N, C-alpha and C positions, 0 to 999 in steps of 0.2 A: 588562745589560753586568755582568762581573764587577769586583770589585774586591779591592785589596790592602789588609791591615787591619795598619799596624804602628806601633807608639810611640802610639798612642792618634789615629791619623789612618787615616781611610778613602778610598781614592784607587780612583778608575776605572783600569784597565789601559790603556786609551785614552785619551788626551789631547786638547786643544788647543794645538798652538804656535802663538802669536802673534806670531813674528818678522815677518810679511809683512806685520802688518795696522799700514798708514802709512808702511813702510818703502820708499821709492824704489829702494833698490836690484834689487827685485824684478819691478820693469817691470808691475806689476800695474794700475794708475791708478786716479786719484782714486774712482771707481764701487765698487771693489774696499774700497775702504777706509770709505766712507760705507754703501754698501749690502749689501754680501755678505758683509764679516767680520761686522758685526752679526748678519747672519740664519744665518750658521755658528755664531757662540756661542748662538743661540735653539735652535736646530735640535740641537747637542750635548749641551745642557743637558734636553731635550724624550727626549733617547733616554738618557739617566741618564749621562752622563760629565760627571763633575762637576770634574776635573782642567785647569783654564785656565792656561797660564803664558807669562809675559813678562817684561819687563825695562826698565829704566828706558833705556837705550841704544837698544832698539827705534823706529826712527822719533824719536830725540830725544825720549823720553818719548810720542809720539803714539799709539803702541801699548796703553800702560797707560789713557791717555785713550778709547780705542775700548773697549777692554775693560769699564771701566767704566761706561761709559753701556750696554752692552751687556747687563752683567748688573744694571741697578738695577731694583728691584722682584723680583730673583731672588736675593738674596744669600746666603741661606740653602741655595741647590741647587749652590753652588761652590764648591771646594776650590782659594783662589785664591793662585797663587804669581808673585812677582816677584824681580827680582835687583840687588842691586848690584854697580855696578863699581868695584873699590875700589880708586881710582887715590890717595887717600890715607886710609886706613881708620882714622882717629882717632874716638876715640867722638863728640866733637861732630859730626864730620863724617858719620859714619854715622847718629848720630840725624836729622840735617837732611834727609839723603837719604833715608833711611827715612817720615820726615811729607810729603817731597814727592812720594813714590810713593805714600802714602793720598791726599794731596789728589787726585793726579791719578785715582785708581783710583775715587774717590767713597766708599771706604768706611771703618770704623771702624778696621779690622786687617785683615792680612795675614795670609794662614794659613801660608803657606810663605816665609819671606825668605832668599834665598839669595845668597851670596858667589861673584861672576860667576866669577873667576878667581883663583887664587892670586896675590897680588903677592910680587915677587922682592926687594923691598927692605924689608916688614916680616913679621915671622914672624907667623904666623895667630894667635897670640894675641891679637894687635892688635885686628882686626873680632871676633873672638869677645868680647873683653870687653863691646865695646858689644851686640853681639846679645843677649849676657846681659842686658844692662839693659832692651831691645827686649821681650825675653820678661817681663822683670818687671813692664813697666807692662802688658802686653796688647797693645803695638800689633804684634806678632807672635807667633803660636801655636805656629809650628814654627821653628827653624833649619834652613838646608843648605847644602850646597856646588857647586859647576861646576867641573866639567873639575879635579877635585884628583886626584891618585893614593889608592892606599887608605893610604899613609903618611899623605898630608898630610890624611884625613879625619879617621884616626885620632886624631891629633895635633889637629884643630880639636876634637873632643869633648873630648879631655883638657882641652883650653883653656877651654870651655864649661862641664865640669863637670856637663853635662848630653847628654841625647842629639839627635846631630846627623842630624836625621830621614832625609836624601836626599843624594844625590851625582849632578849632571845630567853625564851625559858624552856624547860622541858613541859611539852603539854600533848596529850594526847586521850583517847577514851579510856586508856588504863591508868594514866598520871593526868589529872585533872585540877588540882587546887591551885596551883600557883597561876596556871593561867585563865582560870575561870576568876580569880582576883583581879585580873589587870584588862579584861576585854573589853568590858563596859567602859573605864575611862580610855583605853585607847581610843574606843568610835566617836567616844563623846569629843574628845581634843584634839582627833586629826593624827592619830598616832595610830603605830603598828604594833601587835606581837607576832615575833618571829618562833614557831614553835618549832625546835628540835625534838629527836625521838620520836618524830610525829605518827609512826608505827611501832613504838614503844621498844627498839630496837627488834623489829621482827614476830615481837609475842603477836601483834593484832593480826600480822599475815597468816597467822594460824599455821605456822609451820614446825612448834615445836607443843610437847606434850610431856608428860611421865616419861612416856617410853622413847620419846624422841627429844632429848635435851640438845641445849647449843651447845657447839665445840669449840669457837672460838673463845681466847680469852676476854674479851670486851664482854658479851652476853654472858658467859660464867661468873664473872664479877658484878653481875647484876642480879639482885636480890628478886627481883619479878621473874626469874627463871628458877628459882628454887622449886623442886617437886610440888609442895604446898599451896605454892601461889600458881604454878602450870593448873593444877586442880581447880583451884578456886577460880581460873579466869574461864572455866568452861562454858558457863551460863554468858558471860559475854561474847566470848567467840562464837557462840551458838548464834546470839543477835547478831553478831556481822554478818556470818556467813548466811543468814536467813534472808538480810536485807541483800549482800550481794549476788545470791540466788534471782530475788525478783529483778535486778536490774544485768541481769547475765556479765556481772562484773565481780571483781576479787573482791576480796576480805580486805586488803589494804588500800584498795581503791575507795572502800567504802569508808574506811578510818580516815583516809585523808578529805574526804568529801564532806564528811561530819565537821571537822576541823576548819574548812576553809567555807563554810557556810557559817560561822560565825562571823559579825561583822569586823572589818581591818584584821583578820588573821590570814597569814602566810603559814608555809611550810617549808621546810627544806630537808626530805625526807634523804637518805644516801642511797645510792645506788651501786651494784655490784655490776652490771651489764648495760649494755644498751638498751636493750630490753626489757630491764627491768625501770629504766629512766624513761621511757616511753609508755609502760603502764602506769608508773607516778604522773605522767602529764596529760593522761588520759584521763583522771579522777578530778581536772578540772571541767569537765563536761557530765560530771555525772550530779545528776538534779536530785535530791533527797525530797520528799515531801517531806511535811510537817510530823504526820505519824510517825514515818521511819525514824525523824530525828528523835522524836519522844522516847521510841523504844529502845534507841540506842543511849540515850541520856540515861534513862530509868536503868538498862543494864548495867552502866558505867557507875552509877550510884553504887548499887550494889556489891561491887567487885570492892572487897578489902583486902587488899593482899597483907600479908604476914610482915610487919616493918619492926625497927628498932630492935632491942637484943636479941628478940627472938629470930629474927631475920639474921642478925649478924653469928649468932649461934649458927644458924644453916649453912651459913656462907662457909663457915668456921673448919664444917665439916667436910666441906667439899676440896680443903686445900689437902694435897699430897703430904704425908708425913716424913715420905723419904727412906722408911722403915718396911722391910718386906711385911707383907699385910697389910699396909697401910692402906689411903684410901687413894686413888687414882682419878 
């Protein structure tokens, strides 16, 4: 396994995203939460993966409890990250939510405590003041943010008066703008970009097309999986498949390898099985050439999915009406 070292942290370039753990919207079932998810964590640690990312809102706290139970006895092997949903980011509330996460995780401290989203009502200094106190007492080792613009990230760091180690954003060959905006600054300032949905929720694995759309609610709610966008993705997927064939790899591994080729970028793909986790981990050893990187980047730049009102209209047509003859 390869690692990124920044601001005193050592983080595996491939991590484990734990949104699916205990979250019913993925439709994985109870056996996944009780048996498969813990096995995924155990195998990840065996492979040298140390980054495990969860959040208080995943499964309404159940993901944290599953992760905590899975890492019991192996705490020193884990760079443990979780996130606060800042609905009311006042200091007493933030401190209380942090203690609640620590209790669910069954640990003495959180390695990376992240503000999950910017709160449009409160300036970022409000939660950062609370974060500073948590750092002082050792309840968290590093502060992070998620879904912040570069300007918001920099403002958070000024407000904290200390490094804000990371910014976790949606970043992949299919969704690049936010990540591309952050990478240069992160690399030059000893910070980290954590890419969530690095496979665009499976789009880049090449499993879906117009004739084989996704079935679970999370993907059905993602405009990338509209039939028109699946058609538009064909060139990008063709480029990913071509590079994969040259390396005897999977498209998913190529998509992950492209991301972690960016300086100070780590990825947190989900995994539905131990086998998928192992395949994700293997992407750390996949070396793309400059030419392959260029081909993938150019195909990515040409991918222009339907967004905005047109995408919203397409999504609305997919919602069942509940009437005979309605869409299902």
